[in-house]
C-alpha positions in Angstrom: 57.7 -35.4 -11.7 58.2 -33.5 -9.2 61.4 -32.1 -8.5 64.4 -30.4 -5.5 66.2 -27.4 -7.8 69.7 -27.1 -6.1 70.8 -24.2 -5.6 73.9 -23.1 -7.7 77.3 -25.8 -6.5 75.2 -27.4 -4.1 75.8 -30.5 -6.5 78.6 -31.5 -5.6 77.6 -33.7 -2.7 75.2 -35.8 -4.9 78.0 -36.1 -7.0 80.4 -37.7 -4.4 77.5 -39.6 -3.8 76.1 -38.5 -0.5 72.5 -39.5 -0.2 70.9 -36.5 1.9 69.5 -33.2 0.5 69.4 -30.6 3.3 67.3 -27.8 2.9 69.7 -25.7 2.7 71.1 -27.2 -0.4 67.4 -26.6 -2.1 66.5 -23.2 -4.3 63.0 -24.2 -5.0 60.4 -27.1 -4.8 59.3 -27.7 -8.6 55.5 -29.6 -7.7 53.7 -30.2 -4.4 54.7 -33.5 -3.6 53.6 -35.2 -0.9 55.8 -36.8 2.2 57.5 -39.8 1.3 56.7 -39.2 -3.2 59.8 -39.8 -5.2 60.9 -36.6 -6.7 63.7 -35.5 -8.7 67.0 -34.0 -7.8 68.3 -31.0 -10.1 70.9 -28.9 -10.4 70.3 -25.4 -11.1 70.4 -25.3 -15.1 67.5 -28.9 -14.6 70.2 -31.6 -14.7 69.0 -34.7 -13.6 71.4 -35.8 -10.4 69.0 -38.4 -8.3 65.9 -39.6 -7.0 65.1 -39.1 -3.5 62.1 -39.0 -0.8 60.8 -36.3 -0.1 60.7 -35.5 3.7 59.3 -32.1 4.0 59.1 -31.3 8.1 63.7 -32.7 8.7 66.2 -30.5 7.5 66.9 -33.7 4.8 64.6 -32.7 2.5 65.5 -35.3 0.7 67.6 -38.2 1.2 68.3 -40.0 -2.0 66.9 -43.8 -3.5 69.3 -43.8 -6.7 71.5 -41.9 -8.9 70.1 -42.8 -11.8 66.9 -40.9 -14.0 65.7 -44.0 -15.2 65.6 -46.5 -12.3 61.7 -46.8 -11.1 61.6 -46.8 -7.3 58.3 -49.5 -7.1 57.8 -52.6 -4.7 60.6 -54.4 -6.9 63.2 -51.3 -6.6 63.2 -52.0 -2.8 62.9 -55.5 -2.5 65.8 -55.9 -4.5 67.4 -53.7 -2.9 67.3 -55.9 1.3 67.5 -58.7 -0.6 71.0 -57.2 -2.1 71.6 -56.2 2.0 70.3 -59.0 3.6 72.5 -61.1 1.5 75.8 -58.9 2.0 75.2 -59.6 6.1 74.6 -63.3 5.1 77.8 -63.6 3.7 79.4 -61.1 6.7 77.3 -63.5 9.5 79.7 -66.5 8.6 82.5 -65.9 9.0 82.4 -62.5 10.7 78.9 -62.7 13.5 78.3 -65.1 16.0 75.1 -62.9 17.6 71.6 -63.1 16.3 70.9 -60.0 15.5 72.2 -57.5 13.2 70.5 -55.3 11.3 71.3 -52.9 8.3 71.4 -49.2 8.3 70.3 -47.0 5.5 74.0 -45.7 4.3 75.0 -49.1 3.2 71.5 -50.1 2.1 70.7 -47.7 -0.7 67.3 -47.3 1.0 66.3 -44.3 3.2 65.3 -44.5 6.6 65.3 -48.0 6.5 66.1 -50.4 9.1 66.1 -54.3 8.7 66.6 -56.9 12.1 67.3 -60.4 12.0 65.9 -62.1 14.7 66.5 -65.4 15.8 62.6 -65.8 14.2 63.5 -64.3 11.1 63.6 -60.8 9.0 61.3 -58.0 10.6 61.8 -54.4 8.0 60.5 -50.8 9.1 60.9 -48.6 6.7 60.1 -44.4 6.4 60.5 -41.3 5.5 60.5 -39.7 8.9 62.0 -39.1 12.4 62.3 -42.3 13.7 62.8 -43.5 17.3 66.3 -44.6 18.5 
């Protein structure tokens, strides 16, 4: 698997579960990952830290999918994450919100660059690894 190898000491933010890997934290890229590809993130000694979505055109070179090495990032993974986020928001909406629209931001979803909007007609989902317009 292609990998992002971090500079010494730059693994600390990931160990504290910060989901972004900035370009300045990366010592080198092992392999030739494509934009949006899932890459392993490793410390300077090669120890596994996370799986992340690779985004070469951004200052945020990687956005963490998971901190579990044995997890597979695929359609099942994404559907489970999205279903959990939708379920949490539905529960919250029962007691807190009365608006017909709510959004799930990527930080709480644990899905890089994602947005879910609940409209009166249903859910729409937007996923990507490149910059999205606000």
